[in-house]
mmCIF file of the N, C-alpha and C atoms, coordinates in Angstrom:
data_MODEL
# 
_entry.id   MODEL 
# 
loop_
_atom_site.group_PDB 
_atom_site.id 
_atom_site.type_symbol 
_atom_site.label_atom_id 
_atom_site.label_alt_id 
_atom_site.label_comp_id 
_atom_site.label_asym_id 
_atom_site.label_entity_id 
_atom_site.label_seq_id 
_atom_site.pdbx_PDB_ins_code 
_atom_site.Cartn_x 
_atom_site.Cartn_y 
_atom_site.Cartn_z 
_atom_site.occupancy 
_atom_site.B_iso_or_equiv 
_atom_site.pdbx_formal_charge 
_atom_site.auth_seq_id 
_atom_site.auth_comp_id 
_atom_site.auth_asym_id 
_atom_site.auth_atom_id 
_atom_site.pdbx_PDB_model_num 
ATOM 1   N N  . MET A 1 1  ? 218.988 110.392 38.403 1.00 0.00 ? 1  MET A N  1 
ATOM 2   C CA . MET A 1 1  ? 217.962 110.018 39.348 1.00 0.00 ? 1  MET A CA 1 
ATOM 3   C C  . MET A 1 1  ? 218.624 109.668 40.676 1.00 0.00 ? 1  MET A C  1 
ATOM 4   N N  . GLN A 1 2  ? 217.926 109.921 41.746 1.00 0.00 ? 2  GLN A N  1 
ATOM 5   C CA . GLN A 1 2  ? 218.393 109.546 43.076 1.00 0.00 ? 2  GLN A CA 1 
ATOM 6   C C  . GLN A 1 2  ? 217.865 108.149 43.404 1.00 0.00 ? 2  GLN A C  1 
ATOM 7   N N  . LEU A 1 3  ? 218.761 107.254 43.811 1.00 0.00 ? 3  LEU A N  1 
ATOM 8   C CA . LEU A 1 3  ? 218.372 105.896 44.186 1.00 0.00 ? 3  LEU A CA 1 
ATOM 9   C C  . LEU A 1 3  ? 218.756 105.640 45.628 1.00 0.00 ? 3  LEU A C  1 
ATOM 10  N N  . ASP A 1 4  ? 217.792 105.131 46.399 1.00 0.00 ? 4  ASP A N  1 
ATOM 11  C CA . ASP A 1 4  ? 218.044 104.694 47.775 1.00 0.00 ? 4  ASP A CA 1 
ATOM 12  C C  . ASP A 1 4  ? 217.581 103.253 47.900 1.00 0.00 ? 4  ASP A C  1 
ATOM 13  N N  . ILE A 1 5  ? 218.452 102.396 48.443 1.00 0.00 ? 5  ILE A N  1 
ATOM 14  C CA . ILE A 1 5  ? 218.106 101.010 48.746 1.00 0.00 ? 5  ILE A CA 1 
ATOM 15  C C  . ILE A 1 5  ? 218.133 100.867 50.258 1.00 0.00 ? 5  ILE A C  1 
ATOM 16  N N  . LEU A 1 6  ? 216.976 100.519 50.835 1.00 0.00 ? 6  LEU A N  1 
ATOM 17  C CA . LEU A 1 6  ? 216.821 100.483 52.287 1.00 0.00 ? 6  LEU A CA 1 
ATOM 18  C C  . LEU A 1 6  ? 216.376 99.105  52.762 1.00 0.00 ? 6  LEU A C  1 
ATOM 19  N N  . THR A 1 7  ? 216.907 98.682  53.907 1.00 0.00 ? 7  THR A N  1 
ATOM 20  C CA . THR A 1 7  ? 216.490 97.453  54.567 1.00 0.00 ? 7  THR A CA 1 
ATOM 21  C C  . THR A 1 7  ? 216.038 97.826  55.979 1.00 0.00 ? 7  THR A C  1 
ATOM 22  N N  . PRO A 1 8  ? 215.434 96.905  56.723 1.00 0.00 ? 8  PRO A N  1 
ATOM 23  C CA . PRO A 1 8  ? 215.078 97.214  58.113 1.00 0.00 ? 8  PRO A CA 1 
ATOM 24  C C  . PRO A 1 8  ? 216.295 97.601  58.959 1.00 0.00 ? 8  PRO A C  1 
ATOM 25  N N  . GLU A 1 9  ? 217.478 97.143  58.572 1.00 0.00 ? 9  GLU A N  1 
ATOM 26  C CA . GLU A 1 9  ? 218.688 97.465  59.324 1.00 0.00 ? 9  GLU A CA 1 
ATOM 27  C C  . GLU A 1 9  ? 219.249 98.844  58.989 1.00 0.00 ? 9  GLU A C  1 
ATOM 28  N N  . GLY A 1 10 ? 218.848 99.421  57.837 1.00 0.00 ? 10 GLY A N  1 
ATOM 29  C CA . GLY A 1 10 ? 219.351 100.737 57.466 1.00 0.00 ? 10 GLY A CA 1 
ATOM 30  C C  . GLY A 1 10 ? 219.578 100.874 55.971 1.00 0.00 ? 10 GLY A C  1 
ATOM 31  N N  . LYS A 1 11 ? 220.199 101.981 55.595 1.00 0.00 ? 11 LYS A N  1 
ATOM 32  C CA . LYS A 1 11 ? 220.449 102.304 54.190 1.00 0.00 ? 11 LYS A CA 1 
ATOM 33  C C  . LYS A 1 11 ? 221.636 101.500 53.672 1.00 0.00 ? 11 LYS A C  1 
ATOM 34  N N  . VAL A 1 12 ? 221.430 100.809 52.542 1.00 0.00 ? 12 VAL A N  1 
ATOM 35  C CA . VAL A 1 12 ? 222.472 99.996  51.919 1.00 0.00 ? 12 VAL A CA 1 
ATOM 36  C C  . VAL A 1 12 ? 223.199 100.791 50.836 1.00 0.00 ? 12 VAL A C  1 
ATOM 37  N N  . TYR A 1 13 ? 222.424 101.612 50.105 1.00 0.00 ? 13 TYR A N  1 
ATOM 38  C CA . TYR A 1 13 ? 223.013 102.391 49.009 1.00 0.00 ? 13 TYR A CA 1 
ATOM 39  C C  . TYR A 1 13 ? 222.226 103.674 48.836 1.00 0.00 ? 13 TYR A C  1 
ATOM 40  N N  . SER A 1 14 ? 222.929 104.748 48.538 1.00 0.00 ? 14 SER A N  1 
ATOM 41  C CA . SER A 1 14 ? 222.309 106.017 48.200 1.00 0.00 ? 14 SER A CA 1 
ATOM 42  C C  . SER A 1 14 ? 223.210 106.713 47.199 1.00 0.00 ? 14 SER A C  1 
ATOM 43  N N  . GLY A 1 15 ? 222.663 107.059 46.028 1.00 0.00 ? 15 GLY A N  1 
ATOM 44  C CA . GLY A 1 15 ? 223.475 107.721 45.029 1.00 0.00 ? 15 GLY A CA 1 
ATOM 45  C C  . GLY A 1 15 ? 222.699 107.980 43.754 1.00 0.00 ? 15 GLY A C  1 
ATOM 46  N N  . GLU A 1 16 ? 223.388 108.572 42.799 1.00 0.00 ? 16 GLU A N  1 
ATOM 47  C CA . GLU A 1 16 ? 222.791 108.884 41.505 1.00 0.00 ? 16 GLU A CA 1 
ATOM 48  C C  . GLU A 1 16 ? 222.856 107.659 40.585 1.00 0.00 ? 16 GLU A C  1 
ATOM 49  N N  . ALA A 1 17 ? 221.835 107.511 39.740 1.00 0.00 ? 17 ALA A N  1 
ATOM 50  C CA . ALA A 1 17 ? 221.787 106.399 38.789 1.00 0.00 ? 17 ALA A CA 1 
ATOM 51  C C  . ALA A 1 17 ? 221.212 106.894 37.469 1.00 0.00 ? 17 ALA A C  1 
ATOM 52  N N  . ASP A 1 18 ? 221.714 106.351 36.376 1.00 0.00 ? 18 ASP A N  1 
ATOM 53  C CA . ASP A 1 18 ? 221.171 106.649 35.047 1.00 0.00 ? 18 ASP A CA 1 
ATOM 54  C C  . ASP A 1 18 ? 220.126 105.620 34.639 1.00 0.00 ? 18 ASP A C  1 
ATOM 55  N N  . ALA A 1 19 ? 220.291 104.376 35.124 1.00 0.00 ? 19 ALA A N  1 
ATOM 56  C CA . ALA A 1 19 ? 219.353 103.298 34.830 1.00 0.00 ? 19 ALA A CA 1 
ATOM 57  C C  . ALA A 1 19 ? 219.384 102.298 35.985 1.00 0.00 ? 19 ALA A C  1 
ATOM 58  N N  . VAL A 1 20 ? 218.211 101.758 36.323 1.00 0.00 ? 20 VAL A N  1 
ATOM 59  C CA . VAL A 1 20 ? 218.111 100.765 37.392 1.00 0.00 ? 20 VAL A CA 1 
ATOM 60  C C  . VAL A 1 20 ? 217.237 99.624  36.889 1.00 0.00 ? 20 VAL A C  1 
ATOM 61  N N  . GLN A 1 21 ? 217.778 98.403  36.916 1.00 0.00 ? 21 GLN A N  1 
ATOM 62  C CA . GLN A 1 21 ? 217.013 97.210  36.532 1.00 0.00 ? 21 GLN A CA 1 
ATOM 63  C C  . GLN A 1 21 ? 216.614 96.486  37.806 1.00 0.00 ? 21 GLN A C  1 
ATOM 64  N N  . LEU A 1 22 ? 215.319 96.119  37.886 1.00 0.00 ? 22 LEU A N  1 
ATOM 65  C CA . LEU A 1 22 ? 214.766 95.527  39.101 1.00 0.00 ? 22 LEU A CA 1 
ATOM 66  C C  . LEU A 1 22 ? 214.042 94.216  38.796 1.00 0.00 ? 22 LEU A C  1 
ATOM 67  N N  . PRO A 1 23 ? 214.030 93.283  39.782 1.00 0.00 ? 23 PRO A N  1 
ATOM 68  C CA . PRO A 1 23 ? 213.322 92.005  39.597 1.00 0.00 ? 23 PRO A CA 1 
ATOM 69  C C  . PRO A 1 23 ? 211.868 92.100  40.064 1.00 0.00 ? 23 PRO A C  1 
ATOM 70  N N  . GLY A 1 24 ? 210.949 92.397  39.159 1.00 0.00 ? 24 GLY A N  1 
ATOM 71  C CA . GLY A 1 24 ? 209.531 92.444  39.497 1.00 0.00 ? 24 GLY A CA 1 
ATOM 72  C C  . GLY A 1 24 ? 208.961 91.049  39.659 1.00 0.00 ? 24 GLY A C  1 
ATOM 73  N N  . LEU A 1 25 ? 207.763 90.963  40.181 1.00 0.00 ? 25 LEU A N  1 
ATOM 74  C CA . LEU A 1 25 ? 207.130 89.656  40.368 1.00 0.00 ? 25 LEU A CA 1 
ATOM 75  C C  . LEU A 1 25 ? 206.875 88.953  39.040 1.00 0.00 ? 25 LEU A C  1 
ATOM 76  N N  . ASP A 1 26 ? 206.661 89.724  37.967 1.00 0.00 ? 26 ASP A N  1 
ATOM 77  C CA . ASP A 1 26 ? 206.400 89.139  36.651 1.00 0.00 ? 26 ASP A CA 1 
ATOM 78  C C  . ASP A 1 26 ? 207.604 89.198  35.728 1.00 0.00 ? 26 ASP A C  1 
ATOM 79  N N  . GLY A 1 27 ? 208.763 89.556  36.250 1.00 0.00 ? 27 GLY A N  1 
ATOM 80  C CA . GLY A 1 27 ? 209.968 89.625  35.426 1.00 0.00 ? 27 GLY A CA 1 
ATOM 81  C C  . GLY A 1 27 ? 210.727 90.920  35.650 1.00 0.00 ? 27 GLY A C  1 
ATOM 82  N N  . LEU A 1 28 ? 211.846 91.039  34.948 1.00 0.00 ? 28 LEU A N  1 
ATOM 83  C CA . LEU A 1 28 ? 212.699 92.210  35.089 1.00 0.00 ? 28 LEU A CA 1 
ATOM 84  C C  . LEU A 1 28 ? 212.071 93.433  34.435 1.00 0.00 ? 28 LEU A C  1 
ATOM 85  N N  . PHE A 1 29 ? 212.308 94.611  35.022 1.00 0.00 ? 29 PHE A N  1 
ATOM 86  C CA . PHE A 1 29 ? 211.926 95.861  34.393 1.00 0.00 ? 29 PHE A CA 1 
ATOM 87  C C  . PHE A 1 29 ? 212.975 96.914  34.715 1.00 0.00 ? 29 PHE A C  1 
ATOM 88  N N  . GLN A 1 30 ? 213.002 97.979  33.917 1.00 0.00 ? 30 GLN A N  1 
ATOM 89  C CA . GLN A 1 30 ? 214.041 98.993  34.039 1.00 0.00 ? 30 GLN A CA 1 
ATOM 90  C C  . GLN A 1 30 ? 213.425 100.367 34.253 1.00 0.00 ? 30 GLN A C  1 
ATOM 91  N N  . ILE A 1 31 ? 214.077 101.165 35.098 1.00 0.00 ? 31 ILE A N  1 
ATOM 92  C CA . ILE A 1 31 ? 213.680 102.537 35.368 1.00 0.00 ? 31 ILE A CA 1 
ATOM 93  C C  . ILE A 1 31 ? 214.730 103.453 34.752 1.00 0.00 ? 31 ILE A C  1 
ATOM 94  N N  . LEU A 1 32 ? 214.273 104.398 33.935 1.00 0.00 ? 32 LEU A N  1 
ATOM 95  C CA . LEU A 1 32 ? 215.148 105.401 33.342 1.00 0.00 ? 32 LEU A CA 1 
ATOM 96  C C  . LEU A 1 32 ? 214.709 106.785 33.813 1.00 0.00 ? 32 LEU A C  1 
ATOM 97  N N  . ASN A 1 33 ? 215.491 107.813 33.490 1.00 0.00 ? 33 ASN A N  1 
ATOM 98  C CA . ASN A 1 33 ? 215.197 109.177 33.885 1.00 0.00 ? 33 ASN A CA 1 
ATOM 99  C C  . ASN A 1 33 ? 213.794 109.587 33.418 1.00 0.00 ? 33 ASN A C  1 
ATOM 100 N N  . ASN A 1 34 ? 213.096 110.339 34.254 1.00 0.00 ? 34 ASN A N  1 
ATOM 101 C CA . ASN A 1 34 ? 211.742 110.849 33.983 1.00 0.00 ? 34 ASN A CA 1 
ATOM 102 C C  . ASN A 1 34 ? 210.693 109.746 33.824 1.00 0.00 ? 34 ASN A C  1 
ATOM 103 N N  . HIS A 1 35 ? 210.888 108.624 34.518 1.00 0.00 ? 35 HIS A N  1 
ATOM 104 C CA . HIS A 1 35 ? 209.912 107.530 34.497 1.00 0.00 ? 35 HIS A CA 1 
ATOM 105 C C  . HIS A 1 35 ? 208.614 107.993 35.165 1.00 0.00 ? 35 HIS A C  1 
ATOM 106 N N  . ALA A 1 36 ? 207.507 107.470 34.707 1.00 0.00 ? 36 ALA A N  1 
ATOM 107 C CA . ALA A 1 36 ? 206.206 107.767 35.318 1.00 0.00 ? 36 ALA A CA 1 
ATOM 108 C C  . ALA A 1 36 ? 206.193 107.267 36.764 1.00 0.00 ? 36 ALA A C  1 
ATOM 109 N N  . PRO A 1 37 ? 205.401 107.895 37.636 1.00 0.00 ? 37 PRO A N  1 
ATOM 110 C CA . PRO A 1 37 ? 205.287 107.404 39.011 1.00 0.00 ? 37 PRO A CA 1 
ATOM 111 C C  . PRO A 1 37 ? 204.868 105.928 39.034 1.00 0.00 ? 37 PRO A C  1 
ATOM 112 N N  . LEU A 1 38 ? 205.428 105.188 39.984 1.00 0.00 ? 38 LEU A N  1 
ATOM 113 C CA . LEU A 1 38 ? 205.225 103.737 40.005 1.00 0.00 ? 38 LEU A CA 1 
ATOM 114 C C  . LEU A 1 38 ? 205.421 103.207 41.415 1.00 0.00 ? 38 LEU A C  1 
ATOM 115 N N  . ILE A 1 39 ? 204.597 102.242 41.785 1.00 0.00 ? 39 ILE A N  1 
ATOM 116 C CA . ILE A 1 39 ? 204.828 101.420 42.978 1.00 0.00 ? 39 ILE A CA 1 
ATOM 117 C C  . ILE A 1 39 ? 204.674 99.979  42.522 1.00 0.00 ? 39 ILE A C  1 
ATOM 118 N N  . ALA A 1 40 ? 205.684 99.131  42.811 1.00 0.00 ? 40 ALA A N  1 
ATOM 119 C CA . ALA A 1 40 ? 205.644 97.747  42.350 1.00 0.00 ? 40 ALA A CA 1 
ATOM 120 C C  . ALA A 1 40 ? 206.258 96.824  43.390 1.00 0.00 ? 40 ALA A C  1 
ATOM 121 N N  . ALA A 1 41 ? 205.763 95.589  43.426 1.00 0.00 ? 41 ALA A N  1 
ATOM 122 C CA . ALA A 1 41 ? 206.336 94.556  44.297 1.00 0.00 ? 41 ALA A CA 1 
ATOM 123 C C  . ALA A 1 41 ? 207.566 93.968  43.618 1.00 0.00 ? 41 ALA A C  1 
ATOM 124 N N  . LEU A 1 42 ? 208.552 93.616  44.427 1.00 0.00 ? 42 LEU A N  1 
ATOM 125 C CA . LEU A 1 42 ? 209.796 93.052  43.913 1.00 0.00 ? 42 LEU A CA 1 
ATOM 126 C C  . LEU A 1 42 ? 209.959 91.614  44.382 1.00 0.00 ? 42 LEU A C  1 
ATOM 127 N N  . ALA A 1 43 ? 210.473 90.784  43.491 1.00 0.00 ? 43 ALA A N  1 
ATOM 128 C CA . ALA A 1 43 ? 210.819 89.407  43.813 1.00 0.00 ? 43 ALA A CA 1 
ATOM 129 C C  . ALA A 1 43 ? 212.278 89.365  44.275 1.00 0.00 ? 43 ALA A C  1 
ATOM 130 N N  . GLU A 1 44 ? 212.676 88.240  44.829 1.00 0.00 ? 44 GLU A N  1 
ATOM 131 C CA . GLU A 1 44 ? 214.078 88.057  45.169 1.00 0.00 ? 44 GLU A CA 1 
ATOM 132 C C  . GLU A 1 44 ? 214.882 88.029  43.874 1.00 0.00 ? 44 GLU A C  1 
ATOM 133 N N  . GLY A 1 45 ? 216.005 88.742  43.843 1.00 0.00 ? 45 GLY A N  1 
ATOM 134 C CA . GLY A 1 45 ? 216.804 88.788  42.627 1.00 0.00 ? 45 GLY A CA 1 
ATOM 135 C C  . GLY A 1 45 ? 217.870 89.865  42.686 1.00 0.00 ? 45 GLY A C  1 
ATOM 136 N N  . VAL A 1 46 ? 218.306 90.287  41.506 1.00 0.00 ? 46 VAL A N  1 
ATOM 137 C CA . VAL A 1 46 ? 219.432 91.220  41.396 1.00 0.00 ? 46 VAL A CA 1 
ATOM 138 C C  . VAL A 1 46 ? 218.934 92.590  40.941 1.00 0.00 ? 46 VAL A C  1 
ATOM 139 N N  . VAL A 1 47 ? 219.370 93.623  41.657 1.00 0.00 ? 47 VAL A N  1 
ATOM 140 C CA . VAL A 1 47 ? 219.154 95.004  41.242 1.00 0.00 ? 47 VAL A CA 1 
ATOM 141 C C  . VAL A 1 47 ? 220.444 95.468  40.578 1.00 0.00 ? 47 VAL A C  1 
ATOM 142 N N  . LYS A 1 48 ? 220.343 95.940  39.336 1.00 0.00 ? 48 LYS A N  1 
ATOM 143 C CA . LYS A 1 48 ? 221.512 96.437  38.601 1.00 0.00 ? 48 LYS A CA 1 
ATOM 144 C C  . LYS A 1 48 ? 221.403 97.949  38.495 1.00 0.00 ? 48 LYS A C  1 
ATOM 145 N N  . VAL A 1 49 ? 222.455 98.630  38.946 1.00 0.00 ? 49 VAL A N  1 
ATOM 146 C CA . VAL A 1 49 ? 222.490 100.091 38.953 1.00 0.00 ? 49 VAL A CA 1 
ATOM 147 C C  . VAL A 1 49 ? 223.584 100.546 38.003 1.00 0.00 ? 49 VAL A C  1 
ATOM 148 N N  . GLN A 1 50 ? 223.218 101.408 37.064 1.00 0.00 ? 50 GLN A N  1 
ATOM 149 C CA . GLN A 1 50 ? 224.203 101.939 36.124 1.00 0.00 ? 50 GLN A CA 1 
ATOM 150 C C  . GLN A 1 50 ? 224.236 103.458 36.257 1.00 0.00 ? 50 GLN A C  1 
ATOM 151 N N  . SER A 1 51 ? 225.438 103.980 36.472 1.00 0.00 ? 51 SER A N  1 
ATOM 152 C CA . SER A 1 51 ? 225.645 105.420 36.478 1.00 0.00 ? 51 SER A CA 1 
ATOM 153 C C  . SER A 1 51 ? 226.752 105.732 35.486 1.00 0.00 ? 51 SER A C  1 
ATOM 154 N N  . LYS A 1 52 ? 227.075 106.997 35.331 1.00 0.00 ? 52 LYS A N  1 
ATOM 155 C CA . LYS A 1 52 ? 228.077 107.383 34.337 1.00 0.00 ? 52 LYS A CA 1 
ATOM 156 C C  . LYS A 1 52 ? 229.432 106.727 34.579 1.00 0.00 ? 52 LYS A C  1 
ATOM 157 N N  . ASN A 1 53 ? 229.803 106.570 35.847 1.00 0.00 ? 53 ASN A N  1 
ATOM 158 C CA . ASN A 1 53 ? 231.146 106.099 36.174 1.00 0.00 ? 53 ASN A CA 1 
ATOM 159 C C  . ASN A 1 53 ? 231.231 104.644 36.616 1.00 0.00 ? 53 ASN A C  1 
ATOM 160 N N  . GLU A 1 54 ? 230.100 104.026 36.931 1.00 0.00 ? 54 GLU A N  1 
ATOM 161 C CA . GLU A 1 54 ? 230.190 102.680 37.504 1.00 0.00 ? 54 GLU A CA 1 
ATOM 162 C C  . GLU A 1 54 ? 228.915 101.875 37.295 1.00 0.00 ? 54 GLU A C  1 
ATOM 163 N N  . LYS A 1 55 ? 229.046 100.569 37.503 1.00 0.00 ? 55 LYS A N  1 
ATOM 164 C CA . LYS A 1 55 ? 227.914 99.654  37.520 1.00 0.00 ? 55 LYS A CA 1 
ATOM 165 C C  . LYS A 1 55 ? 227.984 98.888  38.831 1.00 0.00 ? 55 LYS A C  1 
ATOM 166 N N  . LYS A 1 56 ? 226.850 98.771  39.518 1.00 0.00 ? 56 LYS A N  1 
ATOM 167 C CA . LYS A 1 56 ? 226.789 98.036  40.778 1.00 0.00 ? 56 LYS A CA 1 
ATOM 168 C C  . LYS A 1 56 ? 225.639 97.046  40.715 1.00 0.00 ? 56 LYS A C  1 
ATOM 169 N N  . THR A 1 57 ? 225.758 95.961  41.473 1.00 0.00 ? 57 THR A N  1 
ATOM 170 C CA . THR A 1 57 ? 224.670 95.000  41.591 1.00 0.00 ? 57 THR A CA 1 
ATOM 171 C C  . THR A 1 57 ? 224.423 94.706  43.065 1.00 0.00 ? 57 THR A C  1 
ATOM 172 N N  . PHE A 1 58 ? 223.166 94.458  43.391 1.00 0.00 ? 58 PHE A N  1 
ATOM 173 C CA . PHE A 1 58 ? 222.765 94.118  44.754 1.00 0.00 ? 58 PHE A CA 1 
ATOM 174 C C  . PHE A 1 58 ? 221.815 92.932  44.673 1.00 0.00 ? 58 PHE A C  1 
ATOM 175 N N  . ASN A 1 59 ? 222.073 91.896  45.445 1.00 0.00 ? 59 ASN A N  1 
ATOM 176 C CA . ASN A 1 59 ? 221.178 90.733  45.538 1.00 0.00 ? 59 ASN A CA 1 
ATOM 177 C C  . ASN A 1 59 ? 220.186 91.020  46.656 1.00 0.00 ? 59 ASN A C  1 
ATOM 178 N N  . ILE A 1 60 ? 218.924 91.243  46.280 1.00 0.00 ? 60 ILE A N  1 
ATOM 179 C CA . ILE A 1 60 ? 217.927 91.609  47.276 1.00 0.00 ? 60 ILE A CA 1 
ATOM 180 C C  . ILE A 1 60 ? 216.959 90.465  47.542 1.00 0.00 ? 60 ILE A C  1 
ATOM 181 N N  . LYS A 1 61 ? 216.338 90.534  48.710 1.00 0.00 ? 61 LYS A N  1 
ATOM 182 C CA . LYS A 1 61 ? 215.204 89.663  49.009 1.00 0.00 ? 61 LYS A CA 1 
ATOM 183 C C  . LYS A 1 61 ? 213.956 90.398  48.514 1.00 0.00 ? 61 LYS A C  1 
ATOM 184 N N  . THR A 1 62 ? 212.788 89.888  48.786 1.00 0.00 ? 62 THR A N  1 
ATOM 185 C CA . THR A 1 62 ? 211.565 90.526  48.306 1.00 0.00 ? 62 THR A CA 1 
ATOM 186 C C  . THR A 1 62 ? 211.412 91.930  48.883 1.00 0.00 ? 62 THR A C  1 
ATOM 187 N N  . GLY A 1 63 ? 210.576 92.740  48.225 1.00 0.00 ? 63 GLY A N  1 
ATOM 188 C CA . GLY A 1 63 ? 210.363 94.097  48.697 1.00 0.00 ? 63 GLY A CA 1 
ATOM 189 C C  . GLY A 1 63 ? 209.448 94.867  47.770 1.00 0.00 ? 63 GLY A C  1 
ATOM 190 N N  . ILE A 1 64 ? 209.540 96.199  47.843 1.00 0.00 ? 64 ILE A N  1 
ATOM 191 C CA . ILE A 1 64 ? 208.765 97.073  46.968 1.00 0.00 ? 64 ILE A CA 1 
ATOM 192 C C  . ILE A 1 64 ? 209.660 98.199  46.470 1.00 0.00 ? 64 ILE A C  1 
ATOM 193 N N  . VAL A 1 65 ? 209.224 98.824  45.371 1.00 0.00 ? 65 VAL A N  1 
ATOM 194 C CA . VAL A 1 65 ? 209.926 99.981  44.833 1.00 0.00 ? 65 VAL A CA 1 
ATOM 195 C C  . VAL A 1 65 ? 208.903 101.081 44.596 1.00 0.00 ? 65 VAL A C  1 
ATOM 196 N N  . GLU A 1 66 ? 209.311 102.313 44.900 1.00 0.00 ? 66 GLU A N  1 
ATOM 197 C CA . GLU A 1 66 ? 208.502 103.481 44.597 1.00 0.00 ? 66 GLU A CA 1 
ATOM 198 C C  . GLU A 1 66 ? 209.330 104.415 43.727 1.00 0.00 ? 66 GLU A C  1 
ATOM 199 N N  . VAL A 1 67 ? 208.733 104.907 42.640 1.00 0.00 ? 67 VAL A N  1 
ATOM 200 C CA . VAL A 1 67 ? 209.382 105.863 41.749 1.00 0.00 ? 67 VAL A CA 1 
ATOM 201 C C  . VAL A 1 67 ? 208.507 107.106 41.704 1.00 0.00 ? 67 VAL A C  1 
ATOM 202 N N  . PHE A 1 68 ? 209.112 108.272 42.003 1.00 0.00 ? 68 PHE A N  1 
ATOM 203 C CA . PHE A 1 68 ? 208.373 109.527 41.970 1.00 0.00 ? 68 PHE A CA 1 
ATOM 204 C C  . PHE A 1 68 ? 209.344 110.679 41.810 1.00 0.00 ? 68 PHE A C  1 
ATOM 205 N N  . ASN A 1 69 ? 209.127 111.513 40.802 1.00 0.00 ? 69 ASN A N  1 
ATOM 206 C CA . ASN A 1 69 ? 209.957 112.704 40.559 1.00 0.00 ? 69 ASN A CA 1 
ATOM 207 C C  . ASN A 1 69 ? 211.448 112.387 40.504 1.00 0.00 ? 69 ASN A C  1 
ATOM 208 N N  . ASN A 1 70 ? 211.820 111.384 39.724 1.00 0.00 ? 70 ASN A N  1 
ATOM 209 C CA . ASN A 1 70 ? 213.219 110.969 39.546 1.00 0.00 ? 70 ASN A CA 1 
ATOM 210 C C  . ASN A 1 70 ? 213.882 110.530 40.850 1.00 0.00 ? 70 ASN A C  1 
ATOM 211 N N  . LYS A 1 71 ? 213.096 110.065 41.801 1.00 0.00 ? 71 LYS A N  1 
ATOM 212 C CA . LYS A 1 71 ? 213.632 109.469 43.024 1.00 0.00 ? 71 LYS A CA 1 
ATOM 213 C C  . LYS A 1 71 ? 213.110 108.041 43.109 1.00 0.00 ? 71 LYS A C  1 
ATOM 214 N N  . ILE A 1 72 ? 214.040 107.098 43.268 1.00 0.00 ? 72 ILE A N  1 
ATOM 215 C CA . ILE A 1 72 ? 213.697 105.677 43.356 1.00 0.00 ? 72 ILE A CA 1 
ATOM 216 C C  . ILE A 1 72 ? 214.010 105.199 44.765 1.00 0.00 ? 72 ILE A C  1 
ATOM 217 N N  . SER A 1 73 ? 213.008 104.646 45.434 1.00 0.00 ? 73 SER A N  1 
ATOM 218 C CA . SER A 1 73 ? 213.192 104.084 46.771 1.00 0.00 ? 73 SER A CA 1 
ATOM 219 C C  . SER A 1 73 ? 212.903 102.590 46.711 1.00 0.00 ? 73 SER A C  1 
ATOM 220 N N  . VAL A 1 74 ? 213.918 101.783 46.986 1.00 0.00 ? 74 VAL A N  1 
ATOM 221 C CA . VAL A 1 74 ? 213.769 100.339 47.039 1.00 0.00 ? 74 VAL A CA 1 
ATOM 222 C C  . VAL A 1 74 ? 213.754 99.942  48.503 1.00 0.00 ? 74 VAL A C  1 
ATOM 223 N N  . LEU A 1 75 ? 212.650 99.351  48.950 1.00 0.00 ? 75 LEU A N  1 
ATOM 224 C CA . LEU A 1 75 ? 212.523 98.871  50.309 1.00 0.00 ? 75 LEU A CA 1 
ATOM 225 C C  . LEU A 1 75 ? 212.530 97.349  50.254 1.00 0.00 ? 75 LEU A C  1 
ATOM 226 N N  . THR A 1 76 ? 213.546 96.735  50.842 1.00 0.00 ? 76 THR A N  1 
ATOM 227 C CA . THR A 1 76 ? 213.706 95.288  50.743 1.00 0.00 ? 76 THR A CA 1 
ATOM 228 C C  . THR A 1 76 ? 213.931 94.675  52.126 1.00 0.00 ? 76 THR A C  1 
ATOM 229 N N  . GLU A 1 77 ? 213.594 93.398  52.245 1.00 0.00 ? 77 GLU A N  1 
ATOM 230 C CA . GLU A 1 77 ? 213.768 92.685  53.515 1.00 0.00 ? 77 GLU A CA 1 
ATOM 231 C C  . GLU A 1 77 ? 215.235 92.455  53.836 1.00 0.00 ? 77 GLU A C  1 
ATOM 232 N N  . GLY A 1 78 ? 216.102 92.486  52.831 1.00 0.00 ? 78 GLY A N  1 
ATOM 233 C CA . GLY A 1 78 ? 217.528 92.280  53.075 1.00 0.00 ? 78 GLY A CA 1 
ATOM 234 C C  . GLY A 1 78 ? 218.327 92.268  51.790 1.00 0.00 ? 78 GLY A C  1 
ATOM 235 N N  . VAL A 1 79 ? 219.605 92.467  51.931 1.00 0.00 ? 79 VAL A N  1 
ATOM 236 C CA . VAL A 1 79 ? 220.550 92.435  50.822 1.00 0.00 ? 79 VAL A CA 1 
ATOM 237 C C  . VAL A 1 79 ? 221.636 91.434  51.155 1.00 0.00 ? 79 VAL A C  1 
ATOM 238 N N  . ALA A 1 80 ? 221.865 90.494  50.236 1.00 0.00 ? 80 ALA A N  1 
ATOM 239 C CA . ALA A 1 80 ? 222.883 89.466  50.474 1.00 0.00 ? 80 ALA A CA 1 
ATOM 240 C C  . ALA A 1 80 ? 224.245 89.937  49.999 1.00 0.00 ? 80 ALA A C  1 
# 
């Protein structure tokens, strides 16, 4: 899946991911390959990105996520 993490200042991360864990308003949830289309609000917390070769984490402020056709777009107010 293609993952992009964007802030008002610009793109923070762009790359392939096998799994992405996100902090939703009601708790953590995970996006895997071929996930159904989704738009959800995000709480402040940690985004965990897992790919074949690496694991990354990003501390985000509030925002939204859109999932469509194996493309994940995280729009957040900022990344710490």
